[in-house]
N, C-alpha and C positions, 0 to 999 in steps of 0.2 A: 597474449597480453590484448585487452581489448582497445583498440584504436579510440575509443568513445570516452569520454569522461565521466566522473562521478560526479553531478551538480547538487550543490547545495544551497538553499536562499538562508541569509542570513538576515536578522535586524537587530540583533542587538537583546533581543528577550533570551529568556532561561529556555523556552523553547527551542528556538534555533539552536543554543548554544547546544543543547540533547541532540538537536538534529546534526550539525557540525559533527560530533563526536562521532553519532552513529555514520556520519559519510565518510570520513576519514578511513574508519575500521575494515567498510565498504569496496574504496578505492582500493586499499592495500590490499584485503583477500584476491579482489580482481586484477592486482598489478597494473593498474589504471592509472590516470591523471585524477586530481580534485579539482572543481571548478566552484569556485565560492562566490554567489552573487549576490550582490545587494541592490534591490529596487529601491529608489529614492520616490517618493512619492511628493514633488513638489508641484505647488498649484501653478500654474500656465497664466493667471491674473494677480495681480493685487488692486486696491483700492487706490484714486488717482490720489500721488502724493507723498505714496508708500515707496519705499524703494521696493526694488523686487527682488526676492532672497533666490542666489542659485545655487544649486547645490555645489559641495566641496568636488575637489578633483580626486580618480581614485585615491591618489598614495595619501589624500590627505582625509580618506573617508572612516569617519570614526569608527563605526559599524566593522568596515573591512579591518581596521587597526586593531579592533576588538578579538577578530576573529583570526588574524596573522598572529598575535599574540599569544593567542590557544593554541594554535597549533605548532608553533616552535616545539613545543614539548610534546607534542604528540604524531606530529606527522611522518618520522623516523623514514626521510628520503622519498615520502610520495611528493612530485609535481604536484604543485600549487597554484592554479591561475585566479588572481582576483578581478573581478569583473562588476563594476557599480554604472547601473542602469538608472534613468531615468521616466518615471511614468507608472500607469495605473497598476500596482501587483498584481489584481485580477484579470488584466489583457496581458503582461510579459510572465509571467512565472509559468505557464502553461508553455508558452515560445521555447524555454530554457529546453523543453524536453524533446525538442526537435534533434538536436546536436547532443543527445544527454544517452548515456546508457542506463541511466536511474535517476531519480530525480530526489529528492528528500528534502521533507520539511517536517518542521514542528506543527504540532496537532493545531495550533493558534499563534498568533504573534502578540506585538503590543497592543494593536487597536483594539475596537471593539468593547464589548463586556466580558468581564472577567469569569464571570460563571459557565459563559460559552464552555462545549466539550471541544467543538471542533471551528476551527476558524471558518471564515468566507473565501480565504485567499488558497486556504489547504485543499477544500472543497472544490473550488474551481477547478484547479492543478491537477486535482486526482481522477476527474471527469474529463477534463479537455486536453493534456498533454498527450504526447504522441507515442511517451514512451510510460515505465513501471515508475511511477509514483509510490514510494516510500513516506508513511507520515510516523512520524517517531511519539507516541503520549507522554503524555504529563505522569511520573510515579507516581504510586498508591493506588491506583486503579486496583478493584478489589474484585475477583469475578469467581462465583459456583464454579467448582468442577473437582472431579476426582483426580486423584494425586495423579501427575504426569510419569512420575517415575525419574529416573537419575540418567543426566547426558542431555547434551546440548537437542532441538527438538525443532521443525518446521513444522508448521502446520499449514495444510491447502485445502480448500475446499470446491468439491467436484458437482457438479449437476450432472448426472448420466442420461438425463431427457436432451441434455445441448451441452455438451463439454466443451470445456475452454483449454485447446492446446497449449496457448501462450503460456496461461497461467502455470500450467504442470510443469512447462519446459524450465520457467522461473524459480518455481519451486525446486524442482530438482536440481537445477543448479545451486541454489541456495545453499541446501543441503548438502550438497558436495562439499563447496566451499569454506562450510561452516564445519563438516566430519558430523554432521548431525543425522538421525532420524528422521523419516519422513512421514508425519500422519496425514492419511488421506479423509477427509472429512467428507461421505457421501450421505445426506440426509435425504432420507423421502419420509411421504406425508404419510402420517397414521395415526388412528385409524382412517382407513379407506371407508366412504359414505358414497352412497346416491342418493337423488333427489328422487322423493316419492310423489311430491305435491309443493307446489310454492311454498318457501319456507320450512318445508318439511325434509330432513336428510333420516335417510334409514342405513346401519351398518349393513354389509354387504360379510358374504362367507369368505372370503380371501384369506387363505393362509399366510400370517404374517413369517414364519420361518420361509417359505416357498419366496415370498418377496425379498427377503431378503438375502438368500440364497444368490435370486436372480440380480440384485444389486451388486452383488460382492463380484459376482460375474462379468458383468458389466466394466464395472470397476478395473477388475484386473486385466480387462480386455484393452481399455484406455491406456492404461500403464505401460502396458508392454514394450511400446515402441521405445520409452525415456527408462524403462529400466533396462535397455540393451546400451543405453547411454551411458547409462550411469550405474556401472552393474556394483559400482562400491556403495551406495546410498540404499539404507537398510529402510524397507518401504512396510507402514502399517496400512492398512486398508480399514475404515472405520465407518461400518452402513450404522445408519445412526436414525432412530424414527423419530418424524417430528420436524422441529422447526429446525431449521438450517443455519439461520443466523446464531439462535440460543447455543446450538452445538460449537459451533467456531468461535463463539467468546470466550463460551467454557475451555475451551483446548486452548484457547490465547495464553493461560497460564503457565508462569513460568516459560512461554516457549521464545524462541528466536525471532521467530517471524512468522506472522500469517499472513497467505498470501492469496487473494482472491479478483475476481475477474471482474473488469468493467461491463456495465450490461451494454449487448448488441444492439446496435442501432436497428430497428425493423421497417418494414413498406409504411406501415402505418404509425411508426413512432418513430422519425426520421434523428429528432434531437439527440445528443449525446446525454446519456444518464448515467449515474450511479450502481443505480439498481438497488432495490429494499434490502437485501441481505446485506450488499455489500456496505450500503451507508449505513444500517446498525451496527456491522462491525467495525466501522471507523470510530463512531459515536463510544463502542463499551468494551473493547479488546483492552488485555492488558499487555500486551505487546506490540511492537511496531508494524503495522497494516503495509501492507504490498498492495497498489490497484494495478491489475495490470491490461492495459488498453487492448482490442481483439487485433489479430491479424487482418491488414485489409482486407485479406479473401472474405474470412469470417465475419469482418463487418460490412 
């Protein structure tokens, strides 16, 4: 049993209710507690002569009350804590990850433009939180891809040039908890081209079959330690030529979860970033997406 809770942010929207349902299931699978948080964005100032609106106490917060009523039917004995916080969601939501095993959010909340695929607060939490952040999308996203086959499935992206051990660890854990098979998408650039002159690219004579065999060999090596820890997980390596984001989005069709790593900070790019592949997967995947921060040593 984990000593850290699964945290979920709610704001009364349908997106946050879907996140709440996902989070209570995750807490139950991990046999850990659930922390339900509402960040109440109340202004610290008001016009002269206008009474200041103060936030309600946690036991009178209607958003937390809605979550409490919903969990009465679904919590099934899971320990639940309700927390009301006052301040800017973009600043406070990432901080919830400091004392959580997972942080779960809907793809967007009540504010902003309804056409947005991903809200700014969800994006900020995925970029800055210290724990893995799961973004639960709205239903109805359609992606093109092959039939995934029967049974539950977890998908993880693997960059063999810069493997993310933290993302692999979470993916194996999720697959084990869900009794699901694990599809490991290892994309590689193809066709390989070289520069002949400025603005001119030439194809090379590299054999694609040889490249794919090398990618598969490297993938098996990176997975070996995780397979030893989780021998019950059925692993399906999938070397794929072309765009990594496109392959991961296609694989999200009917998946339980897609796991991607957060961009590592570099000497010349010290700011935290999601990375282009992770950003694209968050915007377009049909399944929930877990964004995993690198371990401190890797970062």
